KOLGU-4560 file (N, C-alpha, C; in nm, 3 decimals, padded with zeros to 5 digits):
<recs>
<n_xx: 06.886 n_yy: -17.712 n_zz: -06.795 ca_xx: 06.810 ca_yy: -17.818 ca_zz: -06.732 c_xx: 06.869 c_yy: -17.953 c_zz: -06.773 mol: A seq: 1 type: GLN>
<n_xx: 06.892 n_yy: -18.036 n_zz: -06.672 ca_xx: 06.952 ca_yy: -18.167 ca_zz: -06.699 c_xx: 06.853 c_yy: -18.256 c_zz: -06.773 mol: A seq: 2 type: LEU>
<n_xx: 06.903 n_yy: -18.322 n_zz: -06.877 ca_xx: 06.824 ca_yy: -18.419 ca_zz: -06.950 c_xx: 06.905 c_yy: -18.547 c_zz: -06.966 mol: A seq: 3 type: GLN>
<n_xx: 06.833 n_yy: -18.658 n_zz: -06.974 ca_xx: 06.897 ca_yy: -18.788 ca_zz: -06.986 c_xx: 06.824 c_yy: -18.869 c_zz: -07.091 mol: A seq: 4 type: MET>
<n_xx: 06.899 n_yy: -18.939 n_zz: -07.173 ca_xx: 06.841 ca_yy: -19.026 ca_zz: -07.274 c_xx: 06.905 c_yy: -19.163 c_zz: -07.261 mol: A seq: 5 type: VAL>
<n_xx: 06.823 n_yy: -19.260 n_zz: -07.226 ca_xx: 06.872 ca_yy: -19.396 ca_zz: -07.212 c_xx: 06.841 c_yy: -19.474 c_zz: -07.339 mol: A seq: 6 type: GLU>
<n_xx: 06.927 n_yy: -19.567 n_zz: -07.369 ca_xx: 06.907 ca_yy: -19.651 ca_zz: -07.487 c_xx: 06.981 c_yy: -19.782 c_zz: -07.469 mol: A seq: 7 type: SER>
<n_xx: 06.951 n_yy: -19.876 n_zz: -07.557 ca_xx: 07.023 ca_yy: -20.002 ca_zz: -07.559 c_xx: 06.948 c_yy: -20.122 c_zz: -07.505 mol: A seq: 8 type: GLY>
<n_xx: 06.832 n_yy: -20.098 n_zz: -07.446 ca_xx: 06.754 ca_yy: -20.210 ca_zz: -07.396 c_xx: 06.694 c_yy: -20.291 c_zz: -07.511 mol: A seq: 9 type: GLY>
<n_xx: 06.635 n_yy: -20.403 n_zz: -07.474 ca_xx: 06.574 ca_yy: -20.487 ca_zz: -07.576 c_xx: 06.554 c_yy: -20.628 c_zz: -07.527 mol: A seq: 10 type: GLY>
<n_xx: 06.528 n_yy: -20.715 n_zz: -07.623 ca_xx: 06.505 ca_yy: -20.857 ca_zz: -07.596 c_xx: 06.631 c_yy: -20.935 c_zz: -07.632 mol: A seq: 11 type: LEU>
<n_xx: 06.675 n_yy: -21.019 n_zz: -07.540 ca_xx: 06.795 ca_yy: -21.100 ca_zz: -07.563 c_xx: 06.773 c_yy: -21.237 c_zz: -07.501 mol: A seq: 12 type: VAL>
<n_xx: 06.836 n_yy: -21.336 n_zz: -07.560 ca_xx: 06.827 ca_yy: -21.469 ca_zz: -07.502 c_xx: 06.920 c_yy: -21.481 c_zz: -07.382 mol: A seq: 13 type: GLN>
<n_xx: 06.887 n_yy: -21.573 n_zz: -07.294 ca_xx: 06.974 ca_yy: -21.600 ca_zz: -07.179 c_xx: 07.115 c_yy: -21.631 c_zz: -07.228 mol: A seq: 14 type: ALA>
<n_xx: 07.211 n_yy: -21.571 n_zz: -07.160 ca_xx: 07.350 ca_yy: -21.586 ca_zz: -07.200 c_xx: 07.398 c_yy: -21.479 c_zz: -07.295 mol: A seq: 15 type: GLY>
<n_xx: 07.306 n_yy: -21.399 n_zz: -07.344 ca_xx: 07.341 ca_yy: -21.294 ca_zz: -07.439 c_xx: 07.389 c_yy: -21.167 c_zz: -07.370 mol: A seq: 16 type: GLY>
<n_xx: 07.414 n_yy: -21.066 n_zz: -07.451 ca_xx: 07.471 ca_yy: -20.941 ca_zz: -07.403 c_xx: 07.391 c_yy: -20.822 c_zz: -07.454 mol: A seq: 17 type: SER>
<n_xx: 07.394 n_yy: -20.717 n_zz: -07.376 ca_xx: 07.339 ca_yy: -20.588 ca_zz: -07.415 c_xx: 07.429 c_yy: -20.479 c_zz: -07.358 mol: A seq: 18 type: LEU>
<n_xx: 07.427 n_yy: -20.365 n_zz: -07.425 ca_xx: 07.499 ca_yy: -20.249 ca_zz: -07.376 c_xx: 07.402 c_yy: -20.132 c_zz: -07.364 mol: A seq: 19 type: ARG>
<n_xx: 07.384 n_yy: -20.086 n_zz: -07.242 ca_xx: 07.298 ca_yy: -19.971 ca_zz: -07.217 c_xx: 07.380 c_yy: -19.843 c_zz: -07.219 mol: A seq: 20 type: LEU>
<n_xx: 07.316 n_yy: -19.737 n_zz: -07.267 ca_xx: 07.379 ca_yy: -19.605 ca_zz: -07.268 c_xx: 07.287 c_yy: -19.504 c_zz: -07.203 mol: A seq: 21 type: SER>
<n_xx: 07.347 n_yy: -19.407 n_zz: -07.138 ca_xx: 07.272 ca_yy: -19.297 ca_zz: -07.079 c_xx: 07.347 c_yy: -19.169 c_zz: -07.111 mol: A seq: 22 type: CYS>
<n_xx: 07.294 n_yy: -19.094 n_zz: -07.205 ca_xx: 07.358 ca_yy: -18.969 ca_zz: -07.246 c_xx: 07.290 c_yy: -18.854 c_zz: -07.174 mol: A seq: 23 type: GLU>
<n_xx: 07.372 n_yy: -18.767 n_zz: -07.118 ca_xx: 07.318 ca_yy: -18.653 ca_zz: -07.043 c_xx: 07.350 c_yy: -18.523 c_zz: -07.113 mol: A seq: 24 type: THR>
<n_xx: 07.274 n_yy: -18.421 n_zz: -07.077 ca_xx: 07.301 ca_yy: -18.286 ca_zz: -07.123 c_xx: 07.251 c_yy: -18.191 c_zz: -07.017 mol: A seq: 25 type: SER>
<n_xx: 07.301 n_yy: -18.067 n_zz: -07.024 ca_xx: 07.257 ca_yy: -17.968 ca_zz: -06.928 c_xx: 07.320 c_yy: -17.983 c_zz: -06.791 mol: A seq: 26 type: GLY>
<n_xx: 07.432 n_yy: -18.052 n_zz: -06.785 ca_xx: 07.501 ca_yy: -18.073 ca_zz: -06.659 c_xx: 07.650 c_yy: -18.085 c_zz: -06.686 mol: A seq: 27 type: THR>
<n_xx: 07.730 n_yy: -18.065 n_zz: -06.582 ca_xx: 07.874 ca_yy: -18.088 ca_zz: -06.596 c_xx: 07.898 c_yy: -18.234 c_zz: -06.561 mol: A seq: 28 type: ILE>
<n_xx: 07.894 n_yy: -18.315 n_zz: -06.664 ca_xx: 07.891 ca_yy: -18.460 ca_zz: -06.646 c_xx: 08.007 c_yy: -18.511 c_zz: -06.563 mol: A seq: 29 type: PHE>
<n_xx: 08.125 n_yy: -18.457 n_zz: -06.585 ca_xx: 08.245 ca_yy: -18.508 ca_zz: -06.518 c_xx: 08.240 c_yy: -18.491 c_zz: -06.367 mol: A seq: 30 type: SER>
<n_xx: 08.150 n_yy: -18.408 n_zz: -06.319 ca_xx: 08.139 ca_yy: -18.384 ca_zz: -06.174 c_xx: 08.037 c_yy: -18.475 c_zz: -06.107 mol: A seq: 31 type: ARG>
<n_xx: 07.968 n_yy: -18.555 n_zz: -06.185 ca_xx: 07.856 ca_yy: -18.633 ca_zz: -06.133 c_xx: 07.892 c_yy: -18.779 c_zz: -06.109 mol: A seq: 32 type: ASN>
<n_xx: 07.852 n_yy: -18.831 n_zz: -05.995 ca_xx: 07.851 ca_yy: -18.975 ca_zz: -05.977 c_xx: 07.732 c_yy: -19.030 c_zz: -06.056 mol: A seq: 33 type: ASP>
<n_xx: 07.752 n_yy: -19.146 n_zz: -06.116 ca_xx: 07.649 ca_yy: -19.205 ca_zz: -06.202 c_xx: 07.622 c_yy: -19.349 c_zz: -06.159 mol: A seq: 34 type: MET>
<n_xx: 07.503 n_yy: -19.398 n_zz: -06.186 ca_xx: 07.473 ca_yy: -19.535 ca_zz: -06.151 c_xx: 07.360 c_yy: -19.589 c_zz: -06.236 mol: A seq: 35 type: SER>
<n_xx: 07.353 n_yy: -19.721 n_zz: -06.238 ca_xx: 07.243 ca_yy: -19.792 ca_zz: -06.304 c_xx: 07.168 c_yy: -19.870 c_zz: -06.196 mol: A seq: 36 type: TRP>
<n_xx: 07.036 n_yy: -19.867 n_zz: -06.209 ca_xx: 06.948 ca_yy: -19.939 ca_zz: -06.119 c_xx: 06.849 c_yy: -20.018 c_zz: -06.204 mol: A seq: 37 type: HIS>
<n_xx: 06.783 n_yy: -20.114 n_zz: -06.142 ca_xx: 06.682 ca_yy: -20.187 ca_zz: -06.216 c_xx: 06.565 c_yy: -20.220 c_zz: -06.124 mol: A seq: 38 type: ARG>
<n_xx: 06.450 n_yy: -20.235 n_zz: -06.189 ca_xx: 06.329 ca_yy: -20.269 ca_zz: -06.114 c_xx: 06.251 c_yy: -20.372 c_zz: -06.194 mol: A seq: 39 type: GLN>
<n_xx: 06.237 n_yy: -20.489 n_zz: -06.135 ca_xx: 06.158 ca_yy: -20.595 ca_zz: -06.195 c_xx: 06.015 c_yy: -20.583 c_zz: -06.145 mol: A seq: 40 type: ALA>
<n_xx: 05.920 n_yy: -20.638 n_zz: -06.219 ca_xx: 05.780 ca_yy: -20.630 ca_zz: -06.177 c_xx: 05.759 c_yy: -20.687 c_zz: -06.036 mol: A seq: 41 type: PRO>
<n_xx: 05.693 n_yy: -20.610 n_zz: -05.953 ca_xx: 05.664 ca_yy: -20.654 ca_zz: -05.819 c_xx: 05.780 c_yy: -20.647 c_zz: -05.723 mol: A seq: 42 type: GLY>
<n_xx: 05.891 n_yy: -20.592 n_zz: -05.767 ca_xx: 06.009 ca_yy: -20.584 ca_zz: -05.680 c_xx: 06.054 c_yy: -20.440 c_zz: -05.664 mol: A seq: 43 type: LYS>
<n_xx: 06.134 n_yy: -20.418 n_zz: -05.561 ca_xx: 06.188 ca_yy: -20.285 ca_zz: -05.538 c_xx: 06.302 c_yy: -20.256 c_zz: -05.636 mol: A seq: 44 type: GLU>
<n_xx: 06.323 n_yy: -20.128 n_zz: -05.658 ca_xx: 06.435 ca_yy: -20.087 ca_zz: -05.742 c_xx: 06.565 c_yy: -20.117 c_zz: -05.668 mol: A seq: 45 type: ARG>
<n_xx: 06.662 n_yy: -20.168 n_zz: -05.741 ca_xx: 06.789 ca_yy: -20.204 ca_zz: -05.678 c_xx: 06.906 c_yy: -20.149 c_zz: -05.757 mol: A seq: 46 type: GLU>
<n_xx: 07.013 n_yy: -20.122 n_zz: -05.685 ca_xx: 07.136 ca_yy: -20.074 ca_zz: -05.748 c_xx: 07.204 c_yy: -20.189 c_zz: -05.822 mol: A seq: 47 type: LEU>
<n_xx: 07.243 n_yy: -20.163 n_zz: -05.944 ca_xx: 07.316 ca_yy: -20.263 ca_zz: -06.023 c_xx: 07.466 c_yy: -20.230 c_zz: -06.023 mol: A seq: 48 type: VAL>
<n_xx: 07.498 n_yy: -20.105 n_zz: -06.057 ca_xx: 07.638 ca_yy: -20.065 ca_zz: -06.064 c_xx: 07.647 c_yy: -19.914 c_zz: -06.051 mol: A seq: 49 type: ALA>
<n_xx: 07.758 n_yy: -19.868 n_zz: -05.997 ca_xx: 07.780 ca_yy: -19.725 ca_zz: -05.979 c_xx: 07.923 c_yy: -19.692 c_zz: -06.018 mol: A seq: 50 type: ALA>
<n_xx: 07.941 n_yy: -19.569 n_zz: -06.067 ca_xx: 08.074 ca_yy: -19.524 ca_zz: -06.103 c_xx: 08.089 c_yy: -19.380 c_zz: -06.056 mol: A seq: 51 type: ILE>
<n_xx: 08.199 n_yy: -19.354 n_zz: -05.987 ca_xx: 08.220 ca_yy: -19.222 ca_zz: -05.930 c_xx: 08.294 c_yy: -19.132 c_zz: -06.030 mol: A seq: 52 type: SER>
<n_xx: 08.317 n_yy: -19.009 n_zz: -05.988 ca_xx: 08.381 ca_yy: -18.913 ca_zz: -06.078 c_xx: 08.524 c_yy: -18.954 c_zz: -06.113 mol: A seq: 53 type: VAL>
<n_xx: 08.587 n_yy: -19.033 n_zz: -06.025 ca_xx: 08.723 ca_yy: -19.080 ca_zz: -06.055 c_xx: 08.722 c_yy: -19.216 c_zz: -06.124 mol: A seq: 54 type: ASP>
<n_xx: 08.604 n_yy: -19.257 n_zz: -06.169 ca_xx: 08.583 ca_yy: -19.382 ca_zz: -06.244 c_xx: 08.599 c_yy: -19.509 c_zz: -06.160 mol: A seq: 55 type: SER>
<n_xx: 08.599 n_yy: -19.496 n_zz: -06.029 ca_xx: 08.597 ca_yy: -19.617 ca_zz: -05.947 c_xx: 08.455 c_yy: -19.673 c_zz: -05.951 mol: A seq: 56 type: SER>
<n_xx: 08.445 n_yy: -19.804 n_zz: -05.962 ca_xx: 08.316 ca_yy: -19.869 ca_zz: -05.985 c_xx: 08.279 c_yy: -19.963 c_zz: -05.871 mol: A seq: 57 type: ALA>
<n_xx: 08.150 n_yy: -19.976 n_zz: -05.851 ca_xx: 08.097 ca_yy: -20.072 ca_zz: -05.755 c_xx: 07.985 c_yy: -20.149 c_zz: -05.821 mol: A seq: 58 type: GLN>
<n_xx: 07.967 n_yy: -20.274 n_zz: -05.779 ca_xx: 07.868 ca_yy: -20.360 ca_zz: -05.840 c_xx: 07.788 c_yy: -20.436 c_zz: -05.735 mol: A seq: 59 type: TYR>
<n_xx: 07.665 n_yy: -20.464 n_zz: -05.770 ca_xx: 07.587 ca_yy: -20.559 ca_zz: -05.690 c_xx: 07.655 c_yy: -20.695 c_zz: -05.702 mol: A seq: 60 type: ALA>
<n_xx: 07.649 n_yy: -20.771 n_zz: -05.595 ca_xx: 07.715 ca_yy: -20.902 ca_zz: -05.595 c_xx: 07.665 c_yy: -20.990 c_zz: -05.709 mol: A seq: 61 type: ASP>
<n_xx: 07.539 n_yy: -20.977 n_zz: -05.741 ca_xx: 07.479 ca_yy: -21.066 ca_zz: -05.841 c_xx: 07.531 c_yy: -21.042 c_zz: -05.983 mol: A seq: 62 type: SER>
<n_xx: 07.593 n_yy: -20.926 n_zz: -06.006 ca_xx: 07.637 ca_yy: -20.895 ca_zz: -06.143 c_xx: 07.789 c_yy: -20.888 c_zz: -06.156 mol: A seq: 63 type: VAL>
<n_xx: 07.859 n_yy: -20.903 n_zz: -06.045 ca_xx: 08.005 ca_yy: -20.895 ca_zz: -06.051 c_xx: 08.062 c_yy: -20.999 c_zz: -06.147 mol: A seq: 64 type: LYS>
<n_xx: 08.154 n_yy: -20.954 n_zz: -06.229 ca_xx: 08.216 ca_yy: -21.042 ca_zz: -06.326 c_xx: 08.142 c_yy: -21.053 c_zz: -06.457 mol: A seq: 65 type: GLY>
<n_xx: 08.018 n_yy: -21.001 n_zz: -06.463 ca_xx: 07.939 ca_yy: -21.009 ca_zz: -06.586 c_xx: 07.905 c_yy: -20.870 c_zz: -06.641 mol: A seq: 66 type: ARG>
<n_xx: 07.886 n_yy: -20.774 n_zz: -06.554 ca_xx: 07.849 ca_yy: -20.639 ca_zz: -06.594 c_xx: 07.968 c_yy: -20.546 c_zz: -06.575 mol: A seq: 67 type: PHE>
<n_xx: 07.977 n_yy: -20.447 n_zz: -06.662 ca_xx: 08.080 ca_yy: -20.345 ca_zz: -06.650 c_xx: 08.020 c_yy: -20.208 c_zz: -06.673 mol: A seq: 68 type: THR>
<n_xx: 08.039 n_yy: -20.119 n_zz: -06.576 ca_xx: 07.996 ca_yy: -19.981 ca_zz: -06.590 c_xx: 08.116 c_yy: -19.897 c_zz: -06.631 mol: A seq: 69 type: ILE>
<n_xx: 08.092 n_yy: -19.803 n_zz: -06.720 ca_xx: 08.200 ca_yy: -19.714 ca_zz: -06.763 c_xx: 08.141 c_yy: -19.578 c_zz: -06.797 mol: A seq: 70 type: SER>
<n_xx: 08.228 n_yy: -19.481 n_zz: -06.810 ca_xx: 08.183 ca_yy: -19.347 ca_zz: -06.843 c_xx: 08.277 c_yy: -19.284 c_zz: -06.944 mol: A seq: 71 type: ARG>
<n_xx: 08.221 n_yy: -19.200 n_zz: -07.028 ca_xx: 08.298 ca_yy: -19.125 ca_zz: -07.125 c_xx: 08.265 c_yy: -18.978 c_zz: -07.101 mol: A seq: 72 type: ASP>
<n_xx: 08.353 n_yy: -18.909 n_zz: -07.033 ca_xx: 08.326 ca_yy: -18.770 ca_zz: -06.999 c_xx: 08.322 c_yy: -18.680 c_zz: -07.122 mol: A seq: 73 type: ASN>
<n_xx: 08.390 n_yy: -18.721 n_zz: -07.228 ca_xx: 08.388 ca_yy: -18.642 ca_zz: -07.351 c_xx: 08.252 c_yy: -18.649 c_zz: -07.421 mol: A seq: 74 type: ALA>
<n_xx: 08.180 n_yy: -18.758 n_zz: -07.394 ca_xx: 08.048 ca_yy: -18.776 ca_zz: -07.457 c_xx: 07.933 c_yy: -18.759 c_zz: -07.358 mol: A seq: 75 type: LYS>
<n_xx: 07.966 n_yy: -18.726 n_zz: -07.232 ca_xx: 07.863 ca_yy: -18.707 ca_zz: -07.129 c_xx: 07.773 c_yy: -18.830 c_zz: -07.118 mol: A seq: 76 type: ASP>
<n_xx: 07.834 n_yy: -18.945 n_zz: -07.125 ca_xx: 07.758 ca_yy: -19.070 ca_zz: -07.133 c_xx: 07.814 c_yy: -19.174 c_zz: -07.037 mol: A seq: 77 type: THR>
<n_xx: 07.723 n_yy: -19.247 n_zz: -06.977 ca_xx: 07.760 ca_yy: -19.362 ca_zz: -06.895 c_xx: 07.703 c_yy: -19.487 c_zz: -06.961 mol: A seq: 78 type: VAL>
<n_xx: 07.778 n_yy: -19.596 n_zz: -06.951 ca_xx: 07.742 ca_yy: -19.721 ca_zz: -07.016 c_xx: 07.730 c_yy: -19.834 c_zz: -06.914 mol: A seq: 79 type: TYR>
<n_xx: 07.653 n_yy: -19.934 n_zz: -06.952 ca_xx: 07.648 ca_yy: -20.057 ca_zz: -06.873 c_xx: 07.654 c_yy: -20.173 c_zz: -06.973 mol: A seq: 80 type: LEU>
<n_xx: 07.768 n_yy: -20.239 n_zz: -06.975 ca_xx: 07.784 ca_yy: -20.358 ca_zz: -07.057 c_xx: 07.739 c_yy: -20.478 c_zz: -06.975 mol: A seq: 81 type: GLN>
<n_xx: 07.642 n_yy: -20.550 n_zz: -07.028 ca_xx: 07.584 ca_yy: -20.663 ca_zz: -06.956 c_xx: 07.607 c_yy: -20.790 c_zz: -07.037 mol: A seq: 82 type: MET>
<n_xx: 07.682 n_yy: -20.882 n_zz: -06.978 ca_xx: 07.712 ca_yy: -21.008 ca_zz: -07.044 c_xx: 07.651 c_yy: -21.124 c_zz: -06.967 mol: A seq: 83 type: ASN>
<n_xx: 07.631 n_yy: -21.234 n_zz: -07.037 ca_xx: 07.576 ca_yy: -21.356 ca_zz: -06.976 c_xx: 07.449 c_yy: -21.325 c_zz: -06.897 mol: A seq: 84 type: ASN>
<n_xx: 07.357 n_yy: -21.258 n_zz: -06.964 ca_xx: 07.233 ca_yy: -21.218 ca_zz: -06.897 c_xx: 07.146 c_yy: -21.337 c_zz: -06.860 mol: A seq: 85 type: LEU>
<n_xx: 07.073 n_yy: -21.320 n_zz: -06.751 ca_xx: 06.988 ca_yy: -21.425 ca_zz: -06.698 c_xx: 06.842 c_yy: -21.382 c_zz: -06.705 mol: A seq: 86 type: LYS>
<n_xx: 06.749 n_yy: -21.477 n_zz: -06.718 ca_xx: 06.607 ca_yy: -21.439 ca_zz: -06.726 c_xx: 06.560 c_yy: -21.358 c_zz: -06.606 mol: A seq: 87 type: PRO>
<n_xx: 06.613 n_yy: -21.386 n_zz: -06.490 ca_xx: 06.571 ca_yy: -21.312 ca_zz: -06.370 c_xx: 06.620 c_yy: -21.168 c_zz: -06.369 mol: A seq: 88 type: GLU>
<n_xx: 06.699 n_yy: -21.132 n_zz: -06.468 ca_xx: 06.745 ca_yy: -20.993 ca_zz: -06.478 c_xx: 06.656 c_yy: -20.910 c_zz: -06.571 mol: A seq: 89 type: GLU>
<n_xx: 06.547 n_yy: -20.969 n_zz: -06.611 ca_xx: 06.446 ca_yy: -20.893 ca_zz: -06.684 c_xx: 06.392 c_yy: -20.783 c_zz: -06.593 mol: A seq: 90 type: THR>
<n_xx: 06.400 n_yy: -20.660 n_zz: -06.641 ca_xx: 06.361 ca_yy: -20.545 ca_zz: -06.559 c_xx: 06.367 c_yy: -20.419 c_zz: -06.644 mol: A seq: 91 type: ALA>
<n_xx: 06.318 n_yy: -20.313 n_zz: -06.586 ca_xx: 06.343 ca_yy: -20.181 ca_zz: -06.642 c_xx: 06.470 c_yy: -20.128 c_zz: -06.577 mol: A seq: 92 type: VAL>
<n_xx: 06.562 n_yy: -20.086 n_zz: -06.658 ca_xx: 06.691 ca_yy: -20.036 ca_zz: -06.611 c_xx: 06.690 c_yy: -19.883 c_zz: -06.618 mol: A seq: 93 type: TYR>
<n_xx: 06.731 n_yy: -19.824 n_zz: -06.506 ca_xx: 06.728 ca_yy: -19.678 ca_zz: -06.494 c_xx: 06.869 c_yy: -19.624 c_zz: -06.471 mol: A seq: 94 type: TYR>
<n_xx: 06.894 n_yy: -19.512 n_zz: -06.535 ca_xx: 07.017 ca_yy: -19.437 ca_zz: -06.512 c_xx: 06.989 c_yy: -19.330 c_zz: -06.406 mol: A seq: 95 type: CYS>
<n_xx: 07.085 n_yy: -19.309 n_zz: -06.321 ca_xx: 07.072 ca_yy: -19.208 ca_zz: -06.216 c_xx: 07.193 c_yy: -19.116 c_zz: -06.218 mol: A seq: 96 type: ARG>
<n_xx: 07.165 n_yy: -18.987 n_zz: -06.204 ca_xx: 07.270 ca_yy: -18.886 ca_zz: -06.196 c_xx: 07.266 c_yy: -18.825 c_zz: -06.057 mol: A seq: 97 type: VAL>
<n_xx: 07.381 n_yy: -18.815 n_zz: -05.994 ca_xx: 07.392 ca_yy: -18.744 ca_zz: -05.866 c_xx: 07.474 c_yy: -18.618 c_zz: -05.893 mol: A seq: 98 type: GLU>
<n_xx: 07.404 n_yy: -18.509 n_zz: -05.898 ca_xx: 07.467 ca_yy: -18.382 ca_zz: -05.935 c_xx: 07.497 c_yy: -18.301 c_zz: -05.809 mol: A seq: 99 type: GLU>
<n_xx: 07.623 n_yy: -18.275 n_zz: -05.781 ca_xx: 07.657 ca_yy: -18.200 ca_zz: -05.659 c_xx: 07.608 c_yy: -18.056 c_zz: -05.668 mol: A seq: 100 type: PRO>
<n_xx: 07.562 n_yy: -18.006 n_zz: -05.555 ca_xx: 07.508 ca_yy: -17.871 ca_zz: -05.547 c_xx: 07.589 c_yy: -17.787 c_zz: -05.447 mol: A seq: 101 type: GLN>
<n_xx: 07.719 n_yy: -17.816 n_zz: -05.438 ca_xx: 07.802 ca_yy: -17.743 ca_zz: -05.343 c_xx: 07.760 c_yy: -17.772 c_zz: -05.200 mol: A seq: 102 type: GLY>
<n_xx: 07.741 n_yy: -17.667 n_zz: -05.124 ca_xx: 07.704 ca_yy: -17.685 ca_zz: -04.984 c_xx: 07.558 c_yy: -17.729 c_zz: -04.968 mol: A seq: 103 type: ARG>
<n_xx: 07.484 n_yy: -17.729 n_zz: -05.077 ca_xx: 07.344 ca_yy: -17.770 ca_zz: -05.071 c_xx: 07.324 c_yy: -17.919 c_zz: -05.090 mol: A seq: 104 type: CYS>
<n_xx: 07.431 n_yy: -17.995 n_zz: -05.101 ca_xx: 07.419 ca_yy: -18.140 ca_zz: -05.111 c_xx: 07.420 c_yy: -18.189 c_zz: -05.254 mol: A seq: 105 type: GLY>
<n_xx: 07.336 n_yy: -18.286 n_zz: -05.283 ca_xx: 07.333 ca_yy: -18.352 ca_zz: -05.413 c_xx: 07.189 c_yy: -18.359 c_zz: -05.462 mol: A seq: 106 type: VAL>
<n_xx: 07.171 n_yy: -18.339 n_zz: -05.591 ca_xx: 07.040 ca_yy: -18.359 ca_zz: -05.652 c_xx: 07.041 c_yy: -18.488 c_zz: -05.733 mol: A seq: 107 type: LEU>
<n_xx: 06.935 n_yy: -18.568 n_zz: -05.718 ca_xx: 06.921 ca_yy: -18.692 ca_zz: -05.793 c_xx: 06.834 c_yy: -18.669 c_zz: -05.916 mol: A seq: 108 type: ASP>
<n_xx: 06.878 n_yy: -18.725 n_zz: -06.026 ca_xx: 06.797 ca_yy: -18.727 ca_zz: -06.147 c_xx: 06.789 c_yy: -18.871 c_zz: -06.197 mol: A seq: 109 type: TYR>
<n_xx: 06.671 n_yy: -18.908 n_zz: -06.246 ca_xx: 06.650 ca_yy: -19.043 ca_zz: -06.297 c_xx: 06.608 c_yy: -19.036 c_zz: -06.443 mol: A seq: 110 type: TRP>
<n_xx: 06.658 n_yy: -19.134 n_zz: -06.520 ca_xx: 06.615 ca_yy: -19.146 ca_zz: -06.658 c_xx: 06.477 c_yy: -19.209 c_zz: -06.665 mol: A seq: 111 type: GLY>
<n_xx: 06.427 n_yy: -19.218 n_zz: -06.788 ca_xx: 06.292 ca_yy: -19.271 ca_zz: -06.809 c_xx: 06.288 c_yy: -19.423 c_zz: -06.803 mol: A seq: 112 type: GLN>
<n_xx: 06.405 n_yy: -19.485 n_zz: -06.807 ca_xx: 06.412 ca_yy: -19.630 ca_zz: -06.800 c_xx: 06.414 c_yy: -19.694 c_zz: -06.937 mol: A seq: 113 type: GLY>
<n_xx: 06.482 n_yy: -19.806 n_zz: -06.944 ca_xx: 06.485 ca_yy: -19.885 ca_zz: -07.069 c_xx: 06.461 c_yy: -20.031 c_zz: -07.033 mol: A seq: 114 type: THR>
<n_xx: 06.372 n_yy: -20.094 n_zz: -07.107 ca_xx: 06.332 ca_yy: -20.231 ca_zz: -07.077 c_xx: 06.436 c_yy: -20.330 c_zz: -07.126 mol: A seq: 115 type: GLN>
<n_xx: 06.473 n_yy: -20.420 n_zz: -07.038 ca_xx: 06.560 ca_yy: -20.532 ca_zz: -07.074 c_xx: 06.481 c_yy: -20.660 c_zz: -07.047 mol: A seq: 116 type: VAL>
<n_xx: 06.466 n_yy: -20.742 n_zz: -07.149 ca_xx: 06.394 ca_yy: -20.867 ca_zz: -07.135 c_xx: 06.486 c_yy: -20.981 c_zz: -07.177 mol: A seq: 117 type: THR>
<n_xx: 06.505 n_yy: -21.074 n_zz: -07.086 ca_xx: 06.593 ca_yy: -21.188 ca_zz: -07.111 c_xx: 06.507 c_yy: -21.314 c_zz: -07.121 mol: A seq: 118 type: VAL>
<n_xx: 06.507 n_yy: -21.376 n_zz: -07.235 ca_xx: 06.423 ca_yy: -21.494 ca_zz: -07.256 c_xx: 06.501 c_yy: -21.622 c_zz: -07.228 mol: A seq: 119 type: SER>
<n_xx: 06.428 n_yy: -21.725 n_zz: -07.196 ca_xx: 06.491 ca_yy: -21.855 ca_zz: -07.168 c_xx: 06.519 c_yy: -21.930 c_zz: -07.297 mol: A seq: 120 type: THR>
</recs>
């Protein structure tokens, strides 16, 4: 059974940095596309960054140049390095796993979320 443990959230001042981690187990990590999403109070969940099995990355326009997504297949972990954080980026950050099921498509798994709070 796939399990995910997110960590690295916390309170940081504007302009500061945080590094989120999402460690998985019970899955063949190297075969999964991974992504980070966030949801602020009263807003819809949005994609922040995604990384495919070949490590190609995509970013929301708002975080380009400040955030970096990476993966370590040896540790079954995906990371999100967040620099120059802004108060409006206060949100719960979620890790998502897209696990291929062969001809049956893809299964989505979501982490429990980690709170990121950016103070002014």
